[in-house]
C-alpha positions as a printed Julia matrix, in Angstrom:
305×3 Matrix{Float64}:
 174.37  222.99  -141.67
 172.58  225.04  -144.3
 170.92  221.83  -145.61
 169.49  220.91  -142.19
 167.98  224.39  -141.66
 166.4   224.35  -145.11
 165.02  220.81  -144.47
 163.36  221.86  -141.22
 161.85  224.94  -142.88
 160.4   222.75  -145.64
 158.86  220.35  -143.03
 157.22  223.25  -141.18
 155.79  224.65  -144.41
 154.43  221.26  -145.46
 152.77  220.77  -142.0
 151.15  224.21  -142.14
 149.81  223.56  -145.62
 148.33  220.22  -144.53
 146.64  221.8   -141.5
 145.13  224.46  -143.71
 143.73  221.86  -146.08
 142.07  219.97  -143.16
 140.46  223.17  -141.79
 139.09  224.13  -145.2
 137.63  220.57  -145.73
 135.78  220.64  -142.39
 134.41  224.06  -143.1
 133.11  222.93  -146.45
 131.34  219.78  -145.11
 129.62  221.25  -141.97
 126.22  223.03  -142.46
 126.18  226.72  -141.87
 123.67  227.67  -139.1
 121.13  230.34  -139.97
 120.2   233.23  -137.78
 116.81  231.57  -136.97
 118.27  228.36  -135.55
 117.82  227.95  -131.78
 121.02  227.42  -129.83
 121.75  223.8   -129.09
 122.74  222.43  -125.75
 125.9   220.39  -125.89
 124.54  218.0   -123.19
 120.74  217.54  -123.49
 118.71  216.43  -126.47
 115.24  217.44  -127.62
 112.47  216.1   -125.31
 110.09  213.36  -126.46
 106.53  212.36  -125.37
 105.25  208.78  -125.6
 107.91  207.97  -128.18
 107.03  210.96  -130.39
 109.94  213.24  -131.25
 109.94  217.02  -131.35
 108.8   216.99  -134.93
 105.24  215.79  -133.9
 104.69  218.0   -130.85
 102.62  220.48  -132.82
 100.28  217.79  -134.13
  99.88  216.3   -130.64
  98.98  219.66  -129.14
  96.36  220.18  -131.84
  94.79  216.78  -131.05
  94.57  217.71  -127.36
  92.8   220.93  -128.22
  90.27  219.12  -130.42
  89.5   216.65  -127.63
  88.97  219.47  -125.14
  86.51  221.14  -127.5
  84.55  217.89  -127.88
  84.39  217.45  -124.09
  83.19  221.02  -123.65
  80.42  220.38  -126.17
  79.34  217.21  -124.33
  79.26  219.0   -120.98
  77.09  221.72  -122.51
  74.64  219.09  -123.83
  74.51  217.33  -120.45
  73.82  220.63  -118.67
  70.96  221.38  -121.06
  69.48  217.89  -120.58
  69.7   218.21  -116.8
  67.93  221.55  -116.88
  65.18  220.01  -119.02
  64.7   217.15  -116.56
  64.57  219.54  -113.63
  61.85  221.51  -115.37
  59.85  218.31  -115.97
  60.2   217.27  -112.31
  59.04  220.7   -111.19
  55.99  220.45  -113.43
  55.11  216.97  -112.12
  55.53  218.12  -108.51
  53.21  221.05  -109.19
  50.59  218.71  -110.69
  50.76  216.37  -107.7
  50.44  219.28  -105.3
  47.41  220.55  -107.2
  45.74  217.13  -107.13
  46.39  216.72  -103.42
  45.02  220.15  -102.71
  41.91  219.37  -104.76
  41.31  216.07  -102.97
  41.72  217.76   -99.58
  39.18  220.41  -100.56
  36.61  217.9   -101.83
  36.96  215.6    -98.81
  34.49  216.4    -96.06
  33.77  215.14   -92.58
  31.12  212.42   -92.3
  27.62  213.71   -91.69
  24.39  212.12   -90.59
  23.44  211.47   -94.21
  26.93  210.17   -95.02
  28.2   208.22   -91.99
  31.8   207.05   -91.78
  32.35  203.35   -92.18
  32.81  201.65   -88.85
  36.09  199.81   -88.35
  35.95  196.07   -88.69
  35.65  194.29   -85.39
  38.68  192.09   -84.7
  38.2   188.36   -84.43
  38.67  186.64   -81.08
  42.16  185.43   -82.0
  43.22  188.88   -83.17
  41.82  190.54   -80.05
  43.66  188.17   -77.71
  46.93  188.06   -79.68
  49.85  189.91   -78.07
  51.28  192.86   -79.96
  54.33  191.9    -82.03
  56.67  194.17   -84.0
  56.32  192.66   -87.49
  59.58  194.2    -88.67
  61.64  192.18   -86.19
  60.02  188.75   -86.19
  59.64  185.87   -88.6
  56.43  184.69   -90.25
  56.39  181.76   -87.84
  56.51  184.07   -84.81
  53.78  186.31   -86.21
  51.54  183.3    -86.87
  52.1   181.92   -83.36
  51.24  185.29   -81.86
  48.11  185.5    -84.02
  47.17  182.01   -82.81
  47.0   183.45   -79.3
  50.31  182.33   -77.76
  52.14  184.63   -75.35
  55.5   186.18   -76.22
  57.54  183.88   -73.97
  56.02  180.74   -75.49
  56.55  182.08   -79.0
  60.22  182.82   -78.27
  60.8   179.36   -76.76
  59.17  177.54   -79.68
  61.19  179.6    -82.18
  64.46  178.91   -80.32
  63.95  175.15   -80.26
  62.79  175.09   -83.87
  65.94  176.96   -84.97
  68.23  174.68   -82.96
  66.79  171.55   -84.58
  66.92  173.12   -88.04
  70.59  174.09   -87.63
  71.42  170.57   -86.43
  69.87  169.16   -89.6
  71.75  171.67   -91.77
  75.11  170.78   -90.19
  74.41  167.06   -90.5
  73.5   167.37   -94.19
  76.59  169.49   -94.83
  78.91  166.97   -93.14
  77.34  164.02   -94.93
  77.66  165.77   -98.28
  81.32  166.66   -97.72
  82.2   163.14   -96.56
  80.05  161.4    -99.2
  77.66  159.47   -96.95
  74.49  161.46   -97.64
  72.64  158.42   -99.04
  73.64  156.02   -96.32
  71.96  154.33   -93.34
  74.16  156.45   -91.08
  72.64  159.67   -92.42
  69.11  158.3    -92.1
  69.71  157.25   -88.5
  71.29  160.52   -87.42
  68.58  162.58   -89.11
  65.93  160.47   -87.34
  67.66  161.13   -84.01
  67.48  164.89   -84.6
  63.84  164.67   -85.66
  63.02  162.73   -82.5
  64.14  165.73   -80.46
  61.58  167.92   -82.22
  58.22  168.29   -80.49
  55.38  168.44   -83.03
  53.96  171.95   -82.89
  50.39  170.66   -83.08
  50.92  168.54   -79.97
  52.52  171.44   -78.16
  49.94  174.18   -78.76
  46.74  172.14   -79.32
  44.39  171.72   -82.26
  42.57  175.06   -81.95
  45.74  177.16   -81.79
  47.31  175.03   -84.53
  44.29  175.69   -86.73
  44.7   179.46   -86.24
  48.45  179.13   -86.78
  48.01  177.42   -90.18
  45.45  179.99   -91.25
  47.73  182.89   -90.21
  50.56  181.39   -92.29
  48.26  181.11   -95.3
  48.52  177.32   -95.3
  45.77  174.76   -95.92
  43.82  173.76   -92.82
  40.68  172.16   -94.25
  39.73  169.04   -96.24
  37.24  169.78   -99.02
  35.14  167.18  -100.83
  35.67  167.58  -104.58
  33.71  164.52  -105.74
  31.55  161.78  -104.24
  31.62  158.4   -105.99
  28.27  156.78  -106.63
  27.22  153.86  -104.43
  30.09  154.67  -102.03
  29.85  154.85   -98.21
  30.22  158.65   -98.53
  27.31  158.86  -100.98
  25.14  156.65   -98.73
  25.99  158.94   -95.78
  24.83  161.95   -97.79
  28.16  163.75   -98.31
  28.17  166.34  -101.09
  30.71  168.16  -103.23
  31.94  171.27  -101.39
  31.53  169.8    -97.89
  34.39  170.4    -95.44
  35.4   167.4    -93.33
  36.86  168.75   -90.08
  36.83  165.65   -87.91
  36.98  161.86   -88.36
  36.03  160.09   -85.15
  38.11  161.72   -82.42
  40.77  163.06   -84.83
  40.74  166.68   -85.96
  41.63  166.94   -89.66
  43.81  169.57   -91.33
  44.92  167.76   -94.52
  43.71  165.02   -96.91
  46.58  162.73   -95.87
  45.33  162.81   -92.28
  41.88  161.69   -93.45
  43.4   158.78   -95.42
  45.49  157.71   -92.41
  42.43  157.72   -90.13
  40.34  155.6    -92.52
  43.1   152.99   -92.48
  43.47  152.87   -88.7
  41.3   151.09   -86.12
  38.94  148.25   -87.02
  37.57  148.11   -90.54
  33.8   148.5    -90.72
  33.31  150.02   -87.26
  31.01  153.06   -87.1
  32.77  156.43   -87.15
  31.3   159.92   -86.84
  32.32  162.54   -89.43
  31.98  166.23   -88.54
  31.02  168.21   -91.65
  30.68  171.92   -92.44
  28.22  172.7    -95.24
  27.28  176.29   -96.08
  28.58  177.42   -92.71
  26.57  174.86   -90.77
  28.15  172.03   -88.75
  26.62  168.58   -88.47
  27.69  164.94   -88.13
  27.17  161.84   -90.27
  28.05  158.23   -89.59
  30.23  156.13   -91.91
  31.98  152.73   -91.59
  35.72  152.93   -91.01
  37.52  152.29   -94.27
  37.48  153.78   -97.78
  34.88  156.52   -98.14
  34.72  156.81  -101.93
  35.67  160.5   -102.04
  37.99  162.74  -103.97
  39.23  165.39  -101.56
  41.56  168.38  -101.74
  43.34  170.69   -99.34
  41.85  174.13   -98.86
  41.9   177.0    -96.4
  39.18  178.08   -94.0
  38.91  180.81   -91.4
  38.82  179.09   -87.98
  36.41  181.76   -86.71
  33.81  181.07   -89.37
  34.37  177.54   -90.7
């Protein structure tokens, strides 16, 4: 009995001693917190920013401050530059105002000794042409109006011209997509579309067509650049600089038309050429066929040449 009590007492004492040793070991190995340490949360950890731990937060904040200072300096430079530009603009505006004021003061009304220039008299075509808003029409429409055509005729010609042009565009697009652009089929279908087109010259007449070409800035005259010696043209008295405006009954607007006319009809038959030389019109007679000329396309005002 006494032995069992003593044994239990010894076990209790040994357990207490072991527990004391464990407590002292833990106390020795754990760091002792100082009074400056911030309390730690048992759940959350220190925050991070873009993968940078709490140890680099001070450096990051300093970098932000440096960037802000640089931006402030740039804004200050931009504000100074803007002010400088505004001052320059104000000076230029003042100079322009001064010049305008000076020109207004020096300008005077025309007097008997200094008459105002009379406005240029409009040509016949310009006087008869209907008024057209240039901002809303094409060059073709403006030229047709200048040629003396009325607004309804101009609109109808433009509509039919656009329809034929779009038909050609669609045909070319289809042939390109389907790979038969260089085929007899394409040639035939394009010819069919072209057959539907009324030549503008036939529709409006030679005189209006002449004014139309001139209004577009296109060539409408055939100029003689050289006369070959001993040629029919030289024997007829043609000279360099002459304008050939008619061959027989055909009005001429291009060198190719002159060549076509010389090759038509009966070779050798007498043909009248209408010539303009130094503003004067006259006729000469030549045999149908090669003339012995070098000609070029040029432009002439239908009202004067």
